[in-house]
C-alpha positions as YAML, in Angstrom:
chain: A
units: angstrom
residues:
- id: 1
  name: MET
  ca: [0.00, 0.00, 0.00]
- id: 2
  name: LEU
  ca: [1.02, 3.64, -0.34]
- id: 3
  name: MET
  ca: [3.34, 5.12, 2.23]
- id: 4
  name: PHE
  ca: [2.46, 8.52, 3.65]
- id: 5
  name: ARG
  ca: [3.89, 10.38, 6.59]
- id: 6
  name: ASP
  ca: [0.77, 11.23, 8.53]
- id: 7
  name: ARG
  ca: [0.32, 14.65, 10.07]
- id: 8
  name: ASP
  ca: [-2.01, 14.66, 13.05]
- id: 9
  name: SER
  ca: [-4.80, 17.16, 12.41]
- id: 10
  name: LYS
  ca: [-4.33, 18.56, 15.92]
- id: 11
  name: HIS
  ca: [-0.93, 19.82, 14.85]
- id: 12
  name: MET
  ca: [-1.88, 21.05, 11.38]
- id: 13
  name: ARG
  ca: [-1.25, 24.70, 12.23]
- id: 14
  name: LYS
  ca: [2.37, 23.87, 13.07]
- id: 15
  name: ILE
  ca: [3.14, 22.35, 9.66]
- id: 16
  name: LYS
  ca: [5.59, 24.26, 7.51]
- id: 17
  name: PHE
  ca: [4.95, 23.22, 3.95]
- id: 18
  name: ALA
  ca: [8.16, 22.97, 1.92]
- id: 19
  name: THR
  ca: [8.35, 23.89, -1.76]
- id: 20
  name: ASP
  ca: [10.37, 20.75, -2.53]
- id: 21
  name: GLN
  ca: [7.75, 18.40, -1.08]
- id: 22
  name: ILE
  ca: [4.44, 17.01, -2.34]
- id: 23
  name: TYR
  ca: [1.35, 16.74, -0.14]
- id: 24
  name: HIS
  ca: [-1.89, 14.82, -0.18]
- id: 25
  name: ILE
  ca: [-4.57, 17.32, 0.88]
- id: 26
  name: TYR
  ca: [-8.08, 16.21, 1.82]
- id: 27
  name: ASN
  ca: [-11.18, 17.33, 3.66]
- id: 28
  name: ARG
  ca: [-14.83, 16.37, 4.01]
- id: 29
  name: GLY
  ca: [-18.12, 18.02, 4.74]
- id: 30
  name: VAL
  ca: [-19.03, 18.81, 8.33]
- id: 31
  name: GLU
  ca: [-20.81, 15.84, 9.93]
- id: 32
  name: LYS
  ca: [-19.88, 13.96, 6.73]
- id: 33
  name: ARG
  ca: [-22.56, 15.86, 4.82]
- id: 34
  name: ASN
  ca: [-22.44, 16.13, 1.04]
- id: 35
  name: ILE
  ca: [-20.56, 19.15, -0.23]
- id: 36
  name: PHE
  ca: [-21.54, 18.50, -3.85]
- id: 37
  name: SER
  ca: [-25.23, 18.10, -4.62]
- id: 38
  name: ASP
  ca: [-25.40, 18.52, -8.39]
- id: 39
  name: GLU
  ca: [-23.25, 18.97, -11.48]
- id: 40
  name: SER
  ca: [-22.96, 22.73, -11.07]
- id: 41
  name: ASP
  ca: [-21.45, 22.28, -7.59]
- id: 42
  name: TYR
  ca: [-18.70, 20.01, -8.92]
- id: 43
  name: LEU
  ca: [-18.02, 22.38, -11.80]
- id: 44
  name: ARG
  ca: [-17.87, 25.36, -9.47]
- id: 45
  name: PHE
  ca: [-15.28, 23.69, -7.22]
- id: 46
  name: ILE
  ca: [-13.19, 22.59, -10.22]
- id: 47
  name: HIS
  ca: [-13.30, 26.09, -11.64]
- id: 48
  name: ASN
  ca: [-12.20, 27.42, -8.26]
- id: 49
  name: LEU
  ca: [-9.22, 25.06, -8.33]
- id: 50
  name: TYR
  ca: [-8.07, 27.07, -11.32]
- id: 51
  name: GLU
  ca: [-9.23, 30.57, -10.45]
- id: 52
  name: PHE
  ca: [-7.92, 30.64, -6.87]
- id: 53
  name: ASN
  ca: [-4.52, 29.18, -7.75]
- id: 54
  name: ASP
  ca: [-3.03, 32.64, -8.17]
- id: 55
  name: THR
  ca: [-1.16, 35.01, -5.89]
- id: 56
  name: ARG
  ca: [-3.40, 37.84, -7.10]
- id: 57
  name: PRO
  ca: [-7.13, 38.24, -6.52]
- id: 58
  name: ALA
  ca: [-9.38, 36.22, -8.81]
- id: 59
  name: LEU
  ca: [-9.15, 37.63, -12.33]
- id: 60
  name: PRO
  ca: [-11.78, 37.76, -15.09]
- id: 61
  name: SER
  ca: [-11.91, 34.51, -17.05]
- id: 62
  name: ASN
  ca: [-14.24, 32.92, -19.57]
- id: 63
  name: VAL
  ca: [-16.69, 32.44, -16.72]
- id: 64
  name: LYS
  ca: [-16.47, 35.19, -14.13]
- id: 65
  name: PHE
  ca: [-16.98, 34.17, -10.52]
- id: 66
  name: SER
  ca: [-16.60, 36.24, -7.41]
- id: 67
  name: SER
  ca: [-15.87, 34.71, -4.01]
- id: 68
  name: ARG
  ca: [-17.59, 37.63, -2.28]
- id: 69
  name: ARG
  ca: [-20.74, 37.78, -4.39]
- id: 70
  name: PRO
  ca: [-20.99, 34.34, -5.97]
- id: 71
  name: GLY
  ca: [-23.61, 33.85, -8.61]
- id: 72
  name: THR
  ca: [-25.69, 30.71, -8.44]
- id: 73
  name: ASN
  ca: [-27.30, 30.90, -11.86]
- id: 74
  name: VAL
  ca: [-24.27, 30.44, -14.13]
- id: 75
  name: LYS
  ca: [-25.12, 27.84, -16.74]
- id: 76
  name: SER
  ca: [-23.26, 24.57, -16.35]
- id: 77
  name: GLY
  ca: [-22.68, 24.40, -20.09]
- id: 78
  name: ALA
  ca: [-20.69, 27.63, -20.08]
- id: 79
  name: ILE
  ca: [-18.50, 26.42, -17.23]
- id: 80
  name: LYS
  ca: [-17.91, 23.04, -18.87]
- id: 81
  name: GLN
  ca: [-16.96, 24.59, -22.19]
- id: 82
  name: CYS
  ca: [-14.08, 26.65, -20.82]
- id: 83
  name: LEU
  ca: [-12.88, 23.96, -18.40]
- id: 84
  name: GLU
  ca: [-12.97, 21.13, -20.93]
- id: 85
  name: THR
  ca: [-11.21, 22.98, -23.73]
- id: 86
  name: GLY
  ca: [-8.51, 24.48, -21.56]
- id: 87
  name: THR
  ca: [-9.25, 28.05, -22.64]
- id: 88
  name: LEU
  ca: [-8.96, 29.53, -19.16]
- id: 89
  name: ASN
  ca: [-5.40, 30.75, -19.65]
- id: 90
  name: ILE
  ca: [-6.32, 34.27, -20.66]
- id: 91
  name: THR
  ca: [-4.00, 36.09, -18.26]
- id: 92
  name: PRO
  ca: [-0.70, 34.58, -17.02]
- id: 93
  name: ARG
  ca: [-0.99, 33.47, -13.42]
- id: 94
  name: GLN
  ca: [1.43, 33.38, -10.53]
- id: 95
  name: GLN
  ca: [0.47, 29.98, -9.18]
- id: 96
  name: LEU
  ca: [0.43, 29.31, -5.47]
- id: 97
  name: VAL
  ca: [0.69, 25.54, -5.91]
- id: 98
  name: SER
  ca: [1.15, 22.88, -8.55]
- id: 99
  name: ILE
  ca: [-1.90, 20.60, -8.68]
- id: 100
  name: PHE
  ca: [-0.81, 17.16, -9.82]
- id: 101
  name: ALA
  ca: [-4.09, 15.29, -9.33]
- id: 102
  name: PHE
  ca: [-7.55, 15.71, -7.82]
- id: 103
  name: CYS
  ca: [-10.71, 13.77, -7.08]
- id: 104
  name: LEU
  ca: [-14.05, 15.03, -5.86]
- id: 105
  name: MET
  ca: [-16.49, 12.75, -4.05]
- id: 106
  name: PRO
  ca: [-20.00, 13.64, -2.85]
- id: 107
  name: ASN
  ca: [-18.85, 14.46, 0.69]
- id: 108
  name: HIS
  ca: [-15.09, 15.00, 0.40]
- id: 109
  name: PHE
  ca: [-12.21, 15.85, -1.91]
- id: 110
  name: HIS
  ca: [-8.58, 14.87, -2.50]
- id: 111
  name: LEU
  ca: [-5.77, 16.99, -3.94]
- id: 112
  name: LEU
  ca: [-2.14, 16.17, -4.71]
- id: 113
  name: ILE
  ca: [-0.23, 19.44, -4.61]
- id: 114
  name: GLN
  ca: [3.17, 21.05, -4.17]
- id: 115
  name: PRO
  ca: [3.63, 24.63, -2.95]
- id: 116
  name: LYS
  ca: [5.37, 26.90, -5.44]
- id: 117
  name: GLN
  ca: [6.15, 29.59, -2.90]
- id: 118
  name: LYS
  ca: [6.15, 30.23, 0.82]
- id: 119
  name: GLN
  ca: [2.66, 29.93, 2.33]
- id: 120
  name: GLY
  ca: [1.40, 28.70, -1.04]
- id: 121
  name: VAL
  ca: [-0.65, 25.81, 0.35]
- id: 122
  name: GLU
  ca: [-2.16, 27.83, 3.17]
- id: 123
  name: LYS
  ca: [-3.16, 30.74, 0.92]
- id: 124
  name: PHE
  ca: [-4.59, 28.49, -1.78]
- id: 125
  name: MET
  ca: [-6.63, 26.35, 0.61]
- id: 126
  name: LEU
  ca: [-7.97, 29.42, 2.41]
- id: 127
  name: LYS
  ca: [-9.19, 30.93, -0.86]
- id: 128
  name: LEU
  ca: [-10.55, 27.61, -2.10]
- id: 129
  name: GLY
  ca: [-12.41, 26.68, 1.09]
- id: 130
  name: ALA
  ca: [-13.83, 30.12, 1.84]
- id: 131
  name: GLY
  ca: [-14.82, 30.79, -1.75]
- id: 132
  name: TYR
  ca: [-16.64, 27.51, -2.25]
- id: 133
  name: ALA
  ca: [-18.34, 27.58, 1.16]
- id: 134
  name: THR
  ca: [-19.65, 31.08, 0.47]
- id: 135
  name: PHE
  ca: [-21.07, 29.95, -2.86]
- id: 136
  name: PHE
  ca: [-22.56, 26.75, -1.40]
- id: 137
  name: ASN
  ca: [-24.18, 28.44, 1.58]
- id: 138
  name: LYS
  ca: [-25.74, 31.14, -0.56]
- id: 139
  name: LYS
  ca: [-27.01, 28.65, -3.13]
- id: 140
  name: TYR
  ca: [-28.59, 26.34, -0.56]
- id: 141
  name: GLN
  ca: [-29.58, 29.08, 1.88]
- id: 142
  name: ARG
  ca: [-27.61, 27.70, 4.80]
- id: 143
  name: VAL
  ca: [-25.24, 29.17, 7.38]
- id: 144
  name: GLY
  ca: [-22.28, 27.83, 9.30]
- id: 145
  name: SER
  ca: [-19.21, 25.78, 8.47]
- id: 146
  name: LEU
  ca: [-19.31, 23.58, 5.40]
- id: 147
  name: PHE
  ca: [-16.09, 21.66, 5.95]
- id: 148
  name: GLN
  ca: [-15.05, 19.45, 8.86]
- id: 149
  name: GLY
  ca: [-12.46, 21.76, 10.35]
- id: 150
  name: ARG
  ca: [-9.22, 22.75, 8.71]
- id: 151
  name: PHE
  ca: [-7.98, 20.71, 5.76]
- id: 152
  name: LYS
  ca: [-5.82, 17.67, 6.47]
- id: 153
  name: ALA
  ca: [-2.40, 17.18, 4.91]
- id: 154
  name: THR
  ca: [-0.09, 14.20, 4.50]
- id: 155
  name: LEU
  ca: [3.49, 14.43, 3.28]
- id: 156
  name: VAL
  ca: [4.11, 12.09, 0.36]
- id: 157
  name: GLU
  ca: [7.34, 10.20, 0.83]
- id: 158
  name: LYS
  ca: [9.38, 9.75, -2.34]
- id: 159
  name: ASP
  ca: [9.83, 6.02, -1.92]
- id: 160
  name: ALA
  ca: [9.09, 3.03, -4.12]
- id: 161
  name: HIS
  ca: [5.38, 3.83, -4.05]
- id: 162
  name: PHE
  ca: [5.75, 7.48, -5.05]
- id: 163
  name: LEU
  ca: [4.55, 7.06, -8.65]
- id: 164
  name: HIS
  ca: [1.37, 5.32, -7.50]
- id: 165
  name: ILE
  ca: [0.03, 8.25, -5.47]
- id: 166
  name: PRO
  ca: [-2.18, 9.48, -8.36]
- id: 167
  name: ASN
  ca: [-3.56, 5.94, -8.65]
- id: 168
  name: TYR
  ca: [-4.71, 6.00, -5.04]
- id: 169
  name: ILE
  ca: [-6.45, 9.34, -5.52]
- id: 170
  name: HIS
  ca: [-8.04, 8.34, -8.82]
- id: 171
  name: CYS
  ca: [-9.41, 5.11, -7.34]
- id: 172
  name: ASN
  ca: [-11.61, 6.85, -4.77]
- id: 173
  name: PRO
  ca: [-14.78, 6.85, -6.98]
- id: 174
  name: LEU
  ca: [-14.76, 3.03, -6.98]
- id: 175
  name: LYS
  ca: [-16.39, 3.28, -3.56]
- id: 176
  name: LEU
  ca: [-19.57, 4.34, -5.35]
- id: 177
  name: ILE
  ca: [-19.95, 1.04, -7.22]
- id: 178
  name: MET
  ca: [-17.63, -1.30, -5.30]
- id: 179
  name: PRO
  ca: [-17.81, -0.27, -1.61]
- id: 180
  name: ASN
  ca: [-15.39, -3.01, -0.52]
- id: 181
  name: TRP
  ca: [-12.87, -2.78, -3.33]
- id: 182
  name: LYS
  ca: [-10.01, -2.09, -0.91]
- id: 183
  name: THR
  ca: [-10.56, -5.26, 1.10]
- id: 184
  name: GLU
  ca: [-11.99, -7.61, -1.51]
- id: 185
  name: GLU
  ca: [-10.71, -8.71, -4.89]
- id: 186
  name: ILE
  ca: [-11.88, -6.61, -7.83]
- id: 187
  name: LYS
  ca: [-13.59, -9.27, -9.90]
- id: 188
  name: ASP
  ca: [-14.27, -7.10, -12.94]
- id: 189
  name: THR
  ca: [-11.29, -4.88, -13.66]
- id: 190
  name: ALA
  ca: [-12.74, -3.79, -17.01]
- id: 191
  name: GLN
  ca: [-15.86, -2.48, -15.26]
- id: 192
  name: ALA
  ca: [-13.75, -0.62, -12.72]
- id: 193
  name: ILE
  ca: [-11.59, 1.02, -15.41]
- id: 194
  name: SER
  ca: [-14.62, 1.96, -17.50]
- id: 195
  name: PHE
  ca: [-16.30, 3.58, -14.51]
- id: 196
  name: LEU
  ca: [-13.21, 5.61, -13.63]
- id: 197
  name: GLU
  ca: [-12.73, 6.70, -17.24]
- id: 198
  name: ASN
  ca: [-16.25, 8.11, -17.26]
- id: 199
  name: TYR
  ca: [-16.19, 9.62, -13.78]
- id: 200
  name: ARG
  ca: [-15.87, 13.29, -14.62]
- id: 201
  name: TRP
  ca: [-14.88, 14.71, -11.25]
- id: 202
  name: SER
  ca: [-11.25, 13.65, -11.16]
- id: 203
  name: SER
  ca: [-8.08, 14.09, -13.17]
- id: 204
  name: PHE
  ca: [-7.99, 10.42, -14.25]
- id: 205
  name: ALA
  ca: [-9.32, 11.07, -17.77]
- id: 206
  name: ASP
  ca: [-6.69, 13.74, -18.41]
- id: 207
  name: TYR
  ca: [-3.98, 11.35, -17.23]
- id: 208
  name: ILE
  ca: [-4.98, 8.76, -19.84]
- id: 209
  name: GLY
  ca: [-5.12, 11.34, -22.62]
- id: 210
  name: ARG
  ca: [-8.86, 12.01, -22.69]
- id: 211
  name: LYS
  ca: [-9.38, 15.77, -22.37]
- id: 212
  name: ASN
  ca: [-11.60, 16.47, -19.37]
- id: 213
  name: PHE
  ca: [-10.35, 19.44, -17.32]
- id: 214
  name: PRO
  ca: [-6.84, 19.93, -18.71]
- id: 215
  name: SER
  ca: [-6.35, 23.44, -17.32]
- id: 216
  name: ILE
  ca: [-6.44, 22.30, -13.71]
- id: 217
  name: THR
  ca: [-3.55, 19.86, -13.33]
- id: 218
  name: GLN
  ca: [0.15, 19.86, -14.05]
- id: 219
  name: ARG
  ca: [0.67, 16.24, -15.06]
- id: 220
  name: GLU
  ca: [4.15, 16.37, -16.56]
- id: 221
  name: LEU
  ca: [6.03, 15.26, -13.43]
- id: 222
  name: PHE
  ca: [4.24, 11.94, -13.19]
- id: 223
  name: LEU
  ca: [3.59, 11.33, -16.90]
- id: 224
  name: SER
  ca: [7.26, 11.85, -17.75]
- id: 225
  name: SER
  ca: [8.05, 9.05, -15.32]
- id: 226
  name: TYR
  ca: [5.52, 6.71, -16.95]
- id: 227
  name: GLY
  ca: [6.53, 7.51, -20.53]
- id: 228
  name: GLU
  ca: [3.78, 8.10, -23.07]
- id: 229
  name: LYS
  ca: [0.33, 9.00, -21.76]
- id: 230
  name: GLN
  ca: [-1.13, 5.64, -22.72]
- id: 231
  name: SER
  ca: [1.38, 3.90, -20.45]
- id: 232
  name: TYR
  ca: [-0.24, 5.56, -17.43]
- id: 233
  name: GLN
  ca: [-3.39, 3.60, -18.16]
- id: 234
  name: ASN
  ca: [-1.39, 0.39, -18.60]
- id: 235
  name: GLN
  ca: [0.46, 0.73, -15.31]
- id: 236
  name: PHE
  ca: [-2.77, 1.78, -13.60]
- id: 237
  name: ILE
  ca: [-4.49, -1.44, -14.71]
- id: 238
  name: GLU
  ca: [-1.52, -3.47, -13.46]
- id: 239
  name: TRP
  ca: [-1.54, -1.63, -10.14]
- id: 240
  name: LEU
  ca: [-5.28, -2.07, -9.71]
- id: 241
  name: SER
  ca: [-5.02, -5.80, -10.41]
- id: 242
  name: TYR
  ca: [-2.22, -6.07, -7.87]
- id: 243
  name: VAL
  ca: [-4.08, -4.11, -5.21]
...
């Protein structure tokens, strides 16, 4: 299994994120509640992954959002068009973090990131969490915290399992169709792969060369280690069969 160096959530505020390290970031809804209720919620969060990954305030893009006065009536089709085609790069950004992989589940999310500057992780996660919570609470007419405390972080050790970290993150959606996949043998690998290929709310499709949300992730570090893009899918199938 993957090797992480766990960071106790009680000591999260003492962590000093290093720019030469990679971290698995995750959080869930308060009381394990769903934080994504429909397609537009997922799209909003994914768009925020792009828009808030900048040292400057959110800039105008193909779909303008504001963290202070978030609109709730933006058409999903407009958001999908700019995210899917990768046409968000209108103005050069000064990225806070590199996002290597992501996966959104109904009540939680996973990110694989590396800070690009001092306080990069903290600033990015503050903008991401506050911006999405403001949008969500206004849309669903609720008040209070949306997330279960501060985000959790795990340092990814660069050991023999390092290249399989994206696999672990991309496999999370299997819980939706195979709840016990981690403890029981996956009897139908083809079904599992097909489901993950068509699960839109992760970076898996982009890793296997199927354009999904290409603007969000920086995949070169891991893909260059695998070789051609198609080889990521091959090694993923081997890894899944082994697991």
